[in-house]
C-alpha positions in Angstrom: -16.7 4.7 5.3 -19.0 5.3 1.7 -18.7 8.9 3.0 -14.8 9.2 2.7 -14.8 7.4 -0.8 -17.7 9.8 -1.9 -15.1 12.6 -0.3 -11.5 11.2 -2.2 -13.5 10.8 -5.8 -14.4 15.0 -5.6 -10.6 15.2 -4.0 -8.9 12.9 -6.7 -11.4 15.7 -9.3 -10.5 18.4 -8.1 -7.0 17.5 -8.6 -7.2 16.5 -12.6 -8.7 19.9 -12.2 -5.7 21.7 -11.0 -3.8 19.3 -13.6 -5.3 21.3 -16.1 -3.9 24.4 -15.9 -5.3 27.9 -15.0 -7.9 29.0 -13.2 -9.9 26.4 -11.9 -13.4 26.6 -9.8 -15.4 24.1 -8.4 -18.2 23.7 -6.1 -19.0 20.1 -4.8 -20.5 18.7 -2.3 -17.7 18.4 -0.1 -15.8 21.0 -1.3 -15.9 24.6 -2.7 -12.6 26.2 -4.8 -12.4 29.2 -6.0 -10.1 30.2 -9.5 -7.4 28.2 -7.6 -3.9 27.6 -10.2 -1.1 25.6 -10.2 1.5 28.0 -11.1 4.4 25.2 -11.5 2.6 22.2 -13.3 4.3 19.0 -13.5 5.4 18.0 -17.1 2.8 15.3 -17.0 0.0 14.4 -14.3 1.3 12.6 -11.1 -0.4 9.5 -11.3 -2.6 9.0 -8.3 -2.9 5.4 -6.9 -5.5 4.2 -4.7 -5.2 1.7 -1.5 -8.1 -0.6 -1.6 -9.5 -3.1 0.9 -12.0 -4.6 0.0 -14.5 -4.7 -3.5 -16.0 -0.7 -3.4 -12.6 0.9 -2.7 -11.5 -1.6 -5.5 -14.1 -0.8 -7.7 -13.1 3.0 -6.2 -9.6 2.7 -7.8 -10.6 1.1 -10.8 -13.6 4.1 -12.3 -11.1 6.9 -11.0 -7.5 6.5 -10.7 -4.2 5.3 -12.3 -3.9 2.2 -10.3 -4.5 0.4 -7.1 -2.2 -0.6 -4.1 -3.7 -3.0 -1.4 -1.6 -5.2 1.9 -4.0 -7.7 1.1 -3.1 -10.1 -2.2 -6.6 -10.9 -3.5 -7.7 -12.3 -6.6 -11.1 -10.4 -5.6 -10.0 -7.2 -5.1 -8.0 -7.3 -8.4 -10.8 -8.7 -10.8 -13.0 -5.9 -8.7 -10.5 -3.2 -10.1 -10.3 -4.3 -13.3 -14.0 -4.7 -14.0 -14.4 -1.1 -13.1 -12.1 0.6 -15.8 -8.9 -0.6 -14.3 -7.4 -3.1 -17.0 -4.2 -2.3 -17.9 -3.3 -0.2 -15.2 -0.9 -0.9 -12.7 -1.8 -3.0 -9.0 0.6 -2.6 -6.4 1.2 -4.6 -3.8 3.1 -3.5 0.0 4.2 -6.6 2.0 6.3 -5.4 5.3 8.9 -7.2 6.1 12.0 -7.3 8.5 15.1 -8.4 7.6 17.7 -9.4 10.3 20.7 -12.2 10.8 17.8 -13.9 12.6 14.5 -14.5 12.9 14.0 -13.8 17.0 15.8 -10.2 16.7 13.5 -9.7 13.4 10.8 -10.3 16.1 12.4 -7.6 18.4 12.7 -5.3 15.6 9.0 -5.6 14.5 8.0 -4.6 17.5 9.9 -1.9 18.3 9.7 0.0 15.0 6.1 -1.3 13.5 4.4 -3.1 15.9 1.5 -1.5 14.0 1.5 -4.0 11.8 -0.8 -6.3 14.1 -3.7 -4.0 13.9 -6.8 -5.9 12.6 -9.6 -4.7 10.8 -9.8 -0.8 10.3 -8.3 0.6 13.0 -5.3 1.5 11.4 -8.0 4.0 9.2 -9.6 4.9 12.1 -7.2 5.8 14.3 -6.7 9.9 14.2 -3.7 10.4 16.1 -0.6 8.7 16.7 -0.8 8.7 20.1 -3.7 6.1 19.1 -1.9 4.3 17.3 1.1 4.2 20.1 -1.9 3.1 22.3 -3.3 0.3 20.9 0.7 -1.0 19.9 0.7 -1.4 23.4 -1.9 -4.0 23.6 -0.4 -5.9 20.8 1.5 -9.2 21.6 5.3 -9.7 20.0 2.8 -12.8 18.1 0.5 -10.7 17.2 2.8 -8.6 15.0 5.1 -10.9 14.0 2.0 -13.4 11.8 1.4 -9.9 10.4 4.8 -9.3 8.6 7.2 -11.7 7.1 10.1 -12.1 9.4 14.0 -13.2 9.7 16.6 -14.7 7.2 14.5 -17.5 5.5 14.8 -16.5 1.4 11.8 -18.9 1.1 9.7 -16.8 3.1 10.4 -13.6 1.2 9.5 -15.5 -2.0 6.3 -17.1 -1.2 5.2 -13.4 0.2 5.8 -12.1 -3.0 4.3 -14.7 -5.1 0.9 -14.7 -3.8 0.8 -10.8 -4.4 1.8 -11.9 -8.2 -0.6 -15.6 -8.7 -3.6 -13.5 -7.9 -2.8 -10.7 -10.6 -0.5 -7.5 -9.1 1.9 -6.3 -11.2 4.0 -4.9 -8.8 5.3 -5.7 -5.3 6.6 -2.5 -2.7 8.5 -4.1 0.3 8.5 -2.3 3.6 12.0 -3.3 5.3 11.0 -1.3 8.8 13.8 -2.3 10.4 17.3 -0.1 10.6 19.1 -1.8 8.5 18.9 -1.0 4.9 22.2 -1.8 3.5 21.4 -5.4 4.8 18.2 -6.3 3.7 19.3 -5.0 -0.2 21.9 -7.1 0.2 20.1 -10.2 1.1 17.3 -9.3 -1.7 20.3 -9.6 -3.8 21.7 -12.5 -2.4 19.5 -14.8 -1.6 15.9 -13.5 -2.7 15.7 -12.6 -6.2 17.6 -15.7 -7.7 14.7 -17.7 -6.3 12.0 -15.1 -7.0 13.3 -15.3 -10.6 12.9 -19.1 -10.4 9.0 -18.9 -9.1 8.0 -16.4 -10.9 7.8 -16.4 -14.3 8.5 -13.1 -16.3 
Protein backbone atom coordinates (compact mmCIF):
# COMPACT_ATOMS: atom_id res chain seq x y z
CA UNK A 1 0.00 0.00 0.00
CA UNK A 2 2.83 2.40 0.85
CA UNK A 3 4.43 1.85 -2.57
CA UNK A 4 1.16 2.61 -4.32
CA UNK A 5 0.76 5.82 -2.35
CA UNK A 6 4.29 6.86 -3.29
CA UNK A 7 3.51 6.10 -6.93
CA UNK A 8 0.30 8.12 -6.72
CA UNK A 9 2.10 11.10 -5.19
CA UNK A 10 4.72 11.08 -7.93
CA UNK A 11 2.05 10.66 -10.62
CA UNK A 12 0.19 13.72 -9.34
CA UNK A 13 3.46 15.65 -9.54
CA UNK A 14 3.85 14.60 -13.19
CA UNK A 15 0.25 15.53 -14.02
CA UNK A 16 0.57 18.97 -12.49
CA UNK A 17 3.87 19.49 -14.32
CA UNK A 18 2.25 18.70 -17.65
CA UNK A 19 -0.60 21.10 -16.94
CA UNK A 20 1.90 23.98 -16.71
CA UNK A 21 2.31 23.89 -20.48
CA UNK A 22 5.39 23.52 -22.63
CA UNK A 23 7.71 20.53 -22.58
CA UNK A 24 8.05 18.66 -19.35
CA UNK A 25 10.63 16.14 -18.16
CA UNK A 26 10.68 14.14 -14.96
CA UNK A 27 13.06 11.56 -13.56
CA UNK A 28 11.61 10.06 -10.42
CA UNK A 29 11.64 6.88 -8.46
CA UNK A 30 8.75 5.34 -10.40
CA UNK A 31 8.28 7.38 -13.57
CA UNK A 32 10.48 8.67 -16.36
CA UNK A 33 9.07 11.42 -18.57
CA UNK A 34 11.12 13.01 -21.33
CA UNK A 35 9.98 16.09 -23.23
CA UNK A 36 6.28 15.35 -22.84
CA UNK A 37 3.75 18.02 -23.70
CA UNK A 38 0.00 18.48 -23.62
CA UNK A 39 -0.93 20.35 -26.78
CA UNK A 40 -4.56 20.88 -25.80
CA UNK A 41 -4.48 22.16 -22.23
CA UNK A 42 -7.73 22.65 -20.29
CA UNK A 43 -8.59 26.30 -19.50
CA UNK A 44 -7.96 25.49 -15.84
CA UNK A 45 -6.16 22.49 -14.35
CA UNK A 46 -8.63 19.67 -13.70
CA UNK A 47 -9.15 19.15 -9.94
CA UNK A 48 -7.49 16.02 -8.62
CA UNK A 49 -9.59 14.27 -5.98
CA UNK A 50 -8.07 11.33 -4.12
CA UNK A 51 -10.05 8.48 -2.60
CA UNK A 52 -9.20 7.42 0.94
CA UNK A 53 -10.28 4.68 3.30
CA UNK A 54 -7.65 5.16 6.00
CA UNK A 55 -5.85 8.01 7.81
CA UNK A 56 -2.63 7.70 5.80
CA UNK A 57 -4.35 8.07 2.43
CA UNK A 58 -6.54 10.88 3.80
CA UNK A 59 -3.42 12.75 4.89
CA UNK A 60 -1.88 12.20 1.44
CA UNK A 61 -5.01 13.64 -0.15
CA UNK A 62 -4.81 16.67 2.12
CA UNK A 63 -1.21 17.26 1.12
CA UNK A 64 -1.33 16.81 -2.66
CA UNK A 65 -4.96 16.76 -3.87
CA UNK A 66 -7.70 19.27 -4.51
CA UNK A 67 -10.27 17.21 -2.63
CA UNK A 68 -11.06 13.96 -0.83
CA UNK A 69 -13.58 11.24 -1.64
CA UNK A 70 -14.59 8.31 0.55
CA UNK A 71 -17.35 5.77 0.97
CA UNK A 72 -16.94 5.93 4.75
CA UNK A 73 -18.60 8.74 6.78
CA UNK A 74 -15.58 9.01 9.05
CA UNK A 75 -14.76 12.10 11.06
CA UNK A 76 -11.20 10.78 11.48
CA UNK A 77 -10.67 10.81 7.71
CA UNK A 78 -11.94 14.38 7.53
CA UNK A 79 -9.68 15.47 10.38
CA UNK A 80 -6.61 13.82 8.85
CA UNK A 81 -7.36 15.38 5.47
CA UNK A 82 -7.82 18.86 6.89
CA UNK A 83 -4.81 18.66 9.22
CA UNK A 84 -2.55 17.73 6.28
CA UNK A 85 -3.57 20.73 4.20
CA UNK A 86 -7.08 19.95 3.05
CA UNK A 87 -8.95 22.55 5.08
CA UNK A 88 -11.37 24.42 2.84
CA UNK A 89 -11.14 21.84 0.06
CA UNK A 90 -14.20 19.78 -0.97
CA UNK A 91 -14.83 16.45 0.74
CA UNK A 92 -17.03 14.03 -1.21
CA UNK A 93 -18.90 11.08 0.22
CA UNK A 94 -20.12 8.29 -2.04
CA UNK A 95 -23.20 6.22 -1.21
CA UNK A 96 -24.32 3.17 -3.17
CA UNK A 97 -28.12 3.10 -3.34
CA UNK A 98 -30.69 1.05 -5.19
CA UNK A 99 -34.09 2.65 -5.50
CA UNK A 100 -36.99 0.42 -6.48
CA UNK A 101 -40.68 0.34 -5.70
CA UNK A 102 -40.15 -2.33 -3.03
CA UNK A 103 -37.19 -3.33 -0.89
CA UNK A 104 -37.43 -6.90 -2.18
CA UNK A 105 -37.06 -5.67 -5.75
CA UNK A 106 -34.18 -3.41 -4.74
CA UNK A 107 -32.34 -6.35 -3.15
CA UNK A 108 -32.60 -8.42 -6.32
CA UNK A 109 -31.47 -5.51 -8.48
CA UNK A 110 -28.47 -4.86 -6.25
CA UNK A 111 -27.31 -8.47 -6.42
CA UNK A 112 -27.65 -8.39 -10.21
CA UNK A 113 -26.12 -4.97 -10.92
CA UNK A 114 -23.73 -4.18 -8.06
CA UNK A 115 -22.90 -7.25 -5.95
CA UNK A 116 -19.35 -6.05 -5.27
CA UNK A 117 -20.82 -3.63 -2.73
CA UNK A 118 -20.73 -6.61 -0.38
CA UNK A 119 -16.98 -7.12 -0.67
CA UNK A 120 -15.19 -6.38 2.58
CA UNK A 121 -11.73 -5.10 3.42
CA UNK A 122 -9.13 -4.37 0.73
CA UNK A 123 -10.59 -6.68 -1.92
CA UNK A 124 -11.92 -3.80 -4.01
CA UNK A 125 -8.42 -2.42 -4.40
CA UNK A 126 -6.52 -5.70 -4.56
CA UNK A 127 -8.41 -7.72 -7.18
CA UNK A 128 -6.63 -7.22 -10.49
CA UNK A 129 -9.05 -8.42 -13.17
CA UNK A 130 -12.81 -8.11 -13.80
CA UNK A 131 -13.22 -11.89 -13.69
CA UNK A 132 -11.77 -11.91 -10.16
CA UNK A 133 -14.54 -9.53 -9.08
CA UNK A 134 -17.09 -11.77 -10.74
CA UNK A 135 -15.74 -14.82 -8.91
CA UNK A 136 -15.66 -13.01 -5.57
CA UNK A 137 -19.22 -11.74 -6.05
CA UNK A 138 -20.48 -15.30 -6.48
CA UNK A 139 -19.54 -15.98 -2.86
CA UNK A 140 -21.71 -13.15 -1.55
CA UNK A 141 -25.25 -13.54 -0.31
CA UNK A 142 -28.10 -11.16 -0.90
CA UNK A 143 -27.79 -10.11 2.74
CA UNK A 144 -24.08 -9.31 2.30
CA UNK A 145 -24.94 -6.89 -0.48
CA UNK A 146 -27.99 -5.43 1.28
CA UNK A 147 -25.97 -4.54 4.40
CA UNK A 148 -23.59 -2.40 2.33
CA UNK A 149 -26.16 -0.29 0.49
CA UNK A 150 -29.25 1.84 0.93
CA UNK A 151 -32.11 -0.10 -0.61
CA UNK A 152 -35.73 0.47 -1.42
CA UNK A 153 -38.37 3.20 -1.27
CA UNK A 154 -38.09 4.41 2.34
CA UNK A 155 -36.96 8.05 2.03
CA UNK A 156 -35.85 8.21 5.66
CA UNK A 157 -33.19 5.55 5.08
CA UNK A 158 -31.76 7.61 2.23
CA UNK A 159 -31.83 10.79 4.30
CA UNK A 160 -30.08 9.14 7.25
CA UNK A 161 -27.31 7.79 5.02
CA UNK A 162 -26.65 11.25 3.59
CA UNK A 163 -26.88 12.86 7.03
CA UNK A 164 -24.10 10.60 8.36
CA UNK A 165 -21.71 12.15 5.87
CA UNK A 166 -22.90 15.69 6.56
CA UNK A 167 -22.57 15.16 10.31
CA UNK A 168 -18.94 14.05 9.99
CA UNK A 169 -17.82 17.05 7.92
CA UNK A 170 -18.31 15.98 4.30
CA UNK A 171 -19.21 18.89 2.05
CA UNK A 172 -20.73 16.92 -0.86
CA UNK A 173 -22.47 13.57 -1.29
CA UNK A 174 -22.49 11.56 -4.50
CA UNK A 175 -25.27 8.99 -4.89
CA UNK A 176 -24.52 5.95 -7.03
CA UNK A 177 -27.91 4.59 -8.10
CA UNK A 178 -27.10 1.04 -9.19
CA UNK A 179 -30.47 0.08 -10.67
CA UNK A 180 -31.71 0.69 -14.22
CA UNK A 181 -34.67 2.96 -13.38
CA UNK A 182 -32.80 6.25 -13.25
CA UNK A 183 -35.89 8.33 -14.01
CA UNK A 184 -37.78 6.74 -11.13
CA UNK A 185 -34.81 7.34 -8.86
CA UNK A 186 -34.65 11.05 -9.69
CA UNK A 187 -38.38 11.49 -9.24
CA UNK A 188 -38.22 9.70 -5.89
CA UNK A 189 -35.44 11.97 -4.67
CA UNK A 190 -37.17 15.09 -5.91
CA UNK A 191 -40.50 14.17 -4.38
CA UNK A 192 -39.59 12.24 -1.22
CA UNK A 193 -35.95 12.69 -0.22
CA UNK A 194 -34.92 16.28 -0.91
CA UNK A 195 -37.71 17.94 1.14
CA UNK A 196 -36.82 15.75 4.14
CA UNK A 197 -33.10 16.31 3.60
CA UNK A 198 -33.48 20.07 3.68
CA UNK A 199 -35.08 19.77 7.11
CA UNK A 200 -32.55 17.24 8.42
CA UNK A 201 -29.33 18.85 7.17
CA UNK A 202 -28.93 22.62 7.67
CA UNK A 203 -27.41 24.34 4.63
